[in-house]
C-alpha positions as CSV (number, residue, x, y, z in Angstrom):
1,M,0.9,8.1,-103.6
2,K,0.2,8.2,-99.9
3,K,1.6,5.5,-97.8
4,V,-0.4,3.0,-95.7
5,P,-0.2,4.1,-92.0
6,L,1.6,2.1,-89.3
7,S,-1.2,0.1,-87.8
8,E,-2.6,-0.9,-91.3
9,S,0.9,-1.7,-92.5
10,L,1.6,-4.1,-89.7
11,R,-1.7,-5.9,-90.1
12,I,-1.1,-6.2,-93.9
13,I,2.4,-7.7,-93.3
14,A,1.1,-10.1,-90.6
15,R,-1.8,-11.4,-92.6
16,G,0.2,-11.5,-95.8
17,S,2.9,-13.6,-94.2
18,L,0.4,-16.0,-92.7
19,N,-1.4,-16.4,-96.1
20,W,1.8,-16.9,-97.9
21,R,2.8,-19.8,-95.6
22,A,-0.8,-21.3,-95.5
23,E,-1.2,-21.1,-99.3
24,R,-4.2,-18.8,-99.0
25,P,-4.5,-16.0,-101.6
26,I,-2.9,-12.6,-101.0
27,V,-5.2,-10.9,-103.4
28,V,-8.8,-11.7,-104.4
29,S,-10.5,-10.0,-107.3
30,F,-14.3,-9.8,-106.8
31,E,-15.9,-9.4,-110.2
32,V,-19.1,-7.9,-108.8
33,T,-20.8,-7.8,-112.2
34,D,-20.1,-8.9,-115.8
35,S,-22.0,-5.9,-117.2
36,C,-20.1,-2.9,-118.5
37,T,-20.7,0.6,-119.9
38,A,-17.9,0.2,-122.5
39,F,-16.8,-2.1,-125.3
40,C,-13.0,-2.1,-125.0
41,K,-10.9,-3.7,-127.7
42,H,-8.8,-5.6,-125.3
43,C,-11.5,-7.0,-123.0
44,D,-14.1,-9.7,-123.1
45,H,-16.5,-8.0,-120.6
46,G,-18.1,-5.5,-123.0
47,G,-21.6,-4.1,-122.9
48,P,-24.7,-4.9,-120.8
49,R,-25.2,-8.3,-119.3
50,D,-27.8,-10.0,-117.1
51,M,-27.1,-8.8,-113.5
52,S,-29.9,-10.9,-111.8
53,N,-27.5,-13.6,-110.5
54,D,-24.8,-11.2,-109.1
55,L,-24.0,-11.9,-105.5
56,K,-25.8,-9.8,-102.9
57,P,-23.8,-7.4,-100.7
58,A,-24.1,-9.6,-97.6
59,D,-22.9,-12.7,-99.6
60,Y,-19.3,-11.2,-99.7
61,R,-18.9,-11.7,-95.9
62,R,-18.8,-15.5,-96.4
63,Y,-16.1,-15.2,-99.0
64,M,-14.0,-12.9,-96.7
65,D,-14.4,-15.3,-93.8
66,V,-13.1,-18.2,-95.9
67,L,-10.5,-16.6,-98.1
68,R,-9.2,-13.8,-95.8
69,P,-7.2,-11.9,-98.4
70,V,-4.9,-9.1,-97.6
71,V,-6.0,-7.1,-100.7
72,V,-9.3,-7.1,-102.5
73,Q,-9.9,-5.8,-106.0
74,V,-13.5,-4.8,-106.6
75,S,-13.9,-5.0,-110.4
76,G,-16.2,-6.1,-113.2
77,G,-17.4,-5.5,-115.9
78,E,-18.0,-2.0,-114.6
79,P,-18.6,-2.1,-110.8
80,L,-20.2,1.3,-110.7
81,L,-23.2,-0.1,-112.5
82,R,-24.2,-1.6,-109.2
83,D,-26.4,0.8,-107.2
84,D,-25.5,-1.2,-104.0
85,L,-21.7,-1.0,-104.5
86,T,-21.2,0.9,-101.3
87,D,-22.9,-1.9,-99.4
88,V,-20.7,-4.5,-101.2
89,V,-17.6,-2.6,-100.0
90,R,-18.9,-2.4,-96.4
91,N,-19.4,-6.1,-96.4
92,I,-15.9,-6.8,-97.6
93,K,-14.2,-4.4,-95.2
94,E,-13.5,-5.8,-91.8
95,P,-13.5,-3.9,-88.5
96,S,-9.7,-4.2,-88.4
97,G,-9.4,-2.1,-91.6
98,L,-8.4,-5.0,-93.7
99,P,-8.5,-5.8,-96.5
100,F,-6.9,-3.0,-98.5
101,I,-9.6,-2.4,-101.1
102,I,-8.9,-1.3,-104.7
103,L,-11.9,-0.3,-106.9
104,V,-11.0,-1.0,-110.6
105,S,-13.3,1.0,-112.8
106,N,-13.5,3.0,-116.1
107,W,-15.0,5.9,-114.1
108,S,-17.7,6.5,-116.8
109,L,-20.3,6.7,-114.0
110,M,-18.1,8.3,-111.3
111,T,-19.4,11.4,-109.5
112,E,-18.1,13.2,-106.5
113,A,-20.9,11.9,-104.3
114,R,-20.2,8.3,-105.3
115,Y,-16.4,8.8,-104.8
116,L,-16.9,10.1,-101.2
117,A,-19.5,7.4,-100.3
118,L,-17.1,4.7,-101.5
119,R,-14.2,6.2,-99.6
120,E,-16.4,6.2,-96.5
121,A,-17.5,2.6,-97.1
122,G,-13.9,1.4,-97.2
123,V,-12.3,1.8,-100.6
124,D,-8.6,2.6,-100.1
125,E,-7.5,3.1,-103.7
126,F,-9.4,4.0,-106.9
127,C,-7.8,2.4,-110.0
128,V,-9.0,4.2,-113.2
129,S,-8.2,2.9,-116.7
130,L,-6.4,5.3,-119.0
131,D,-5.4,3.9,-122.4
132,F,-4.4,7.2,-124.2
133,P,-3.6,10.8,-123.1
134,D,-6.3,12.1,-125.4
135,D,-9.7,11.2,-126.9
136,R,-8.3,8.3,-128.9
137,M,-9.4,6.5,-125.7
138,D,-13.1,7.0,-126.7
139,E,-12.8,4.9,-129.8
140,F,-10.6,2.3,-128.1
141,R,-13.2,1.8,-125.4
142,G,-16.3,2.3,-127.5
143,F,-17.6,5.1,-125.3
144,A,-17.9,8.6,-126.7
145,G,-16.9,11.4,-124.4
146,L,-15.1,9.2,-121.9
147,F,-11.8,11.0,-122.0
148,D,-13.4,14.4,-121.6
149,H,-15.3,13.1,-118.6
150,L,-12.1,11.8,-117.0
151,S,-10.2,15.0,-117.8
152,T,-12.8,16.8,-115.7
153,I,-13.7,14.4,-112.9
154,V,-10.3,13.0,-112.1
155,P,-8.5,16.4,-111.4
156,R,-11.6,17.6,-109.5
157,L,-11.7,14.7,-107.2
158,A,-7.9,14.6,-106.9
159,G,-8.1,18.2,-105.7
160,L,-10.0,17.0,-102.6
161,G,-6.5,15.9,-101.4
162,H,-7.0,12.2,-100.5
163,D,-4.3,11.0,-102.9
164,D,-6.0,7.7,-103.5
165,I,-6.5,7.8,-107.3
166,V,-4.2,5.7,-109.6
167,L,-4.5,5.6,-113.3
168,N,-3.8,2.2,-114.9
169,N,-2.3,2.1,-118.4
170,C,-2.5,-1.3,-120.1
171,I,0.4,-1.3,-122.6
172,H,-0.5,-2.6,-126.1
173,A,0.5,-2.0,-129.7
174,E,-1.6,1.0,-130.2
175,N,-0.5,3.0,-127.2
176,V,3.1,1.8,-126.6
177,G,4.4,5.2,-127.8
178,D,2.2,7.0,-125.2
179,I,3.6,5.4,-122.0
180,N,5.3,8.6,-120.9
181,A,2.6,10.9,-122.2
182,C,0.1,9.0,-120.0
183,A,2.5,9.6,-117.1
184,D,2.4,13.3,-118.0
185,T,-1.4,13.2,-117.9
186,A,-1.4,11.7,-114.5
187,K,1.0,14.4,-113.2
188,A,-1.1,17.1,-114.8
189,W,-4.3,15.7,-113.2
190,G,-2.6,15.4,-109.8
191,V,-2.9,11.6,-109.5
192,N,-0.7,8.5,-109.7
193,I,-0.2,6.0,-112.5
194,N,0.6,2.3,-112.8
195,Y,1.2,0.0,-115.8
196,S,0.1,-3.4,-116.9
197,A,0.5,-5.5,-120.0
198,Y,-2.0,-6.5,-122.7
199,T,-2.8,-10.1,-123.1
200,P,-4.4,-11.6,-126.2
201,R,-5.9,-14.4,-124.1
202,R,-9.0,-12.4,-123.3
203,T,-10.2,-11.8,-126.9
204,G,-7.8,-13.8,-129.1
205,N,-6.7,-10.6,-130.8
206,R,-2.9,-10.8,-131.3
207,D,-2.8,-7.5,-133.2
208,L,-2.5,-5.5,-130.0
209,F,0.4,-7.6,-128.7
210,L,3.9,-6.2,-129.2
211,T,5.8,-8.5,-131.5
212,R,7.5,-6.5,-134.2
213,P,11.1,-5.2,-133.7
214,D,10.0,-1.6,-134.1
215,Q,7.3,-2.0,-131.4
216,L,9.7,-3.6,-129.0
217,D,12.2,-0.8,-129.6
218,V,9.6,1.8,-128.8
219,L,8.7,-0.2,-125.6
220,R,12.4,-0.3,-124.5
221,R,12.9,3.4,-125.1
222,Q,9.6,4.4,-123.4
223,L,10.3,2.2,-120.3
224,A,13.9,3.4,-120.1
225,R,12.7,7.0,-119.9
226,L,9.9,6.1,-117.5
227,K,12.5,4.5,-115.1
228,T,14.4,7.8,-114.9
229,R,11.2,9.5,-113.8
230,I,10.4,7.2,-110.9
231,D,11.1,9.5,-107.9
232,G,8.8,8.1,-105.3
233,R,6.0,10.5,-106.1
234,W,3.4,9.8,-108.7
235,I,4.6,6.8,-110.8
236,A,3.5,3.8,-108.7
237,V,5.5,1.0,-110.3
238,T,8.9,-0.5,-109.6
239,D,11.9,-1.0,-111.9
240,T,11.6,-4.8,-111.4
241,T,8.0,-4.8,-112.7
242,L,8.9,-2.7,-115.7
243,D,11.8,-5.0,-116.5
244,A,9.5,-8.0,-116.2
245,T,7.0,-6.3,-118.5
246,Q,9.6,-5.8,-121.1
247,R,10.7,-9.4,-120.9
248,Y,7.1,-10.5,-121.2
249,F,6.7,-8.8,-124.6
250,E,10.2,-9.7,-125.8
251,T,9.8,-13.4,-125.1
252,G,6.1,-13.6,-125.9
253,G,5.1,-14.9,-122.4
254,A,5.8,-15.1,-118.7
255,P,6.1,-18.6,-117.2
256,G,5.6,-19.6,-113.6
257,C,2.1,-18.2,-113.1
258,K,0.7,-18.7,-109.5
259,A,-3.0,-18.0,-110.3
260,G,-5.2,-19.8,-107.8
261,L,-2.5,-19.7,-105.2
262,R,-1.3,-16.1,-104.7
263,W,-4.5,-14.6,-106.2
264,L,-7.8,-15.7,-107.5
265,V,-11.1,-14.4,-108.9
266,V,-14.6,-14.6,-107.5
267,T,-17.0,-14.4,-110.4
268,S,-20.2,-12.3,-110.2
269,D,-22.3,-15.4,-109.3
270,G,-19.9,-16.6,-106.6
271,Q,-17.6,-19.2,-108.3
272,L,-13.9,-19.3,-107.8
273,Q,-11.6,-19.1,-110.8
274,P,-7.8,-19.1,-110.8
275,C,-7.9,-15.9,-112.9
276,S,-10.3,-14.0,-115.1
277,M,-9.0,-15.8,-118.2
278,Q,-9.0,-19.4,-116.9
279,F,-12.6,-20.7,-116.6
280,T,-12.1,-23.8,-114.5
281,R,-14.5,-23.1,-111.6
282,F,-14.5,-24.2,-108.0
283,L,-16.7,-23.7,-105.0
284,L,-16.0,-21.3,-102.2
285,H,-14.3,-23.9,-99.9
286,E,-12.3,-25.5,-102.7
287,Q,-9.3,-23.2,-103.0
288,A,-7.0,-25.9,-101.8
289,R,-8.3,-28.2,-104.5
290,M,-7.8,-25.4,-107.0
291,V,-4.2,-25.2,-106.0
292,E,-3.7,-28.9,-106.5
293,E,-5.7,-29.4,-109.7
294,F,-4.9,-26.1,-111.4
295,T,-2.0,-24.1,-110.0
296,R,0.4,-27.0,-109.6
297,Q,-0.3,-28.1,-113.2
298,N,-0.6,-24.7,-114.8
299,T,1.6,-24.0,-117.8
300,C,-0.1,-20.9,-119.0
301,D,2.3,-18.0,-119.7
302,E,0.0,-15.7,-121.7
303,C,-0.5,-12.7,-119.4
304,Y,1.4,-10.3,-117.2
305,V,-1.6,-8.4,-115.8
306,A,-1.4,-6.0,-112.8
307,I,-2.2,-8.6,-110.0
308,R,0.4,-11.0,-111.4
309,S,3.1,-8.3,-111.8
310,S,2.6,-7.5,-108.1
311,L,2.7,-11.1,-106.9
312,D,5.1,-12.9,-109.2
313,K,8.0,-12.3,-106.9
314,T,9.6,-14.0,-103.9
315,Y,8.1,-13.1,-100.6
316,P,11.2,-11.2,-99.4
317,Q,11.2,-9.1,-102.6
318,L,7.5,-8.5,-102.4
319,L,7.8,-7.4,-98.8
320,W,10.8,-5.2,-99.3
321,E,9.3,-3.4,-102.3
322,N,6.0,-2.7,-100.4
323,V,7.7,-1.7,-97.2
324,S,10.1,0.7,-99.0
325,G,7.5,2.0,-101.4
326,F,4.0,1.9,-100.0
327,F,4.0,1.2,-96.2
328,S,4.6,3.9,-93.6
329,F,6.0,3.2,-90.2
330,K,4.6,6.4,-88.7
331,P,1.3,6.2,-86.8
332,R,-1.7,7.9,-88.5
333,V,-1.9,10.6,-85.8
334,Q,1.7,11.6,-86.4
335,R,1.3,11.7,-90.1
336,A,-1.7,13.9,-89.8
337,A,0.5,16.6,-88.2
338,N,3.0,16.6,-91.1
339,V,3.0,17.0,-94.8
340,P,1.4,13.8,-96.3
341,V,4.0,11.1,-97.1
342,T,4.1,10.1,-100.7
343,S,5.7,7.2,-102.6
């Protein structure tokens, strides 16, 4: 995974430090539509939905002016269903280069033209869902031919050399034995991979949660092997995150959630939510009220999703892991003259 160049790194650190002290969010997830092309077993955003009330591209400027996040996830539903997605991204990106924008998508609608247009508009990282290293994924996501599409489009776009594609594997009971096989797929496709943990809170389906001793044993063995493979190249996850993921499944939860404070969600129609699974809603200028009324009273321990796994750490630990793993202290012009730096 390429590292963020010097100037961007310093801006991210500066704003992140300020937001941490001022109790503004570090990460904001803009759910730009609730509509989706898939019907995933682990998600509550399946199939087509009414898109008439989705925020317009220019609306996102107001949210950026007020919330000023360091990192933005553009997600859904399936964000590629929006024909104006490049305009949404342009309105989120500031002239400074901030925020760092991650597009979270199933890539069912991705083409080379859209990929290049979104990069030009300001997307820094493309996060692509991968549940299985084969076509079992089609049945899990209710989308025939999805794995074949990914196995063609992902390596082709990775071959353009931008090193900005990250597969995300959500660990659950059906794919826990495929954790390292998915890493193999990422390596074969020439991209990076990250991991998150299934939560039953979205759908109420506890069958996908790891509870049985045999499932937890498979998880321990798979994560132990994965740790031996983290060499600063294509597996974009830390040992501490993997350890916390293991604890989450072993104990059945993860206390101390900071949703609404360290991160929050902006719904497709412009409401603030602490996370995508807590439906107490607030207006744009009410994040401070969200912190007082929700975050400080929150006892939910039912998820360990990707945003949370990145931010459920002390600030020194968060800063150190990003500085050592993902930030570069070489200027962009110097890096251009050398072999690209990877993490």
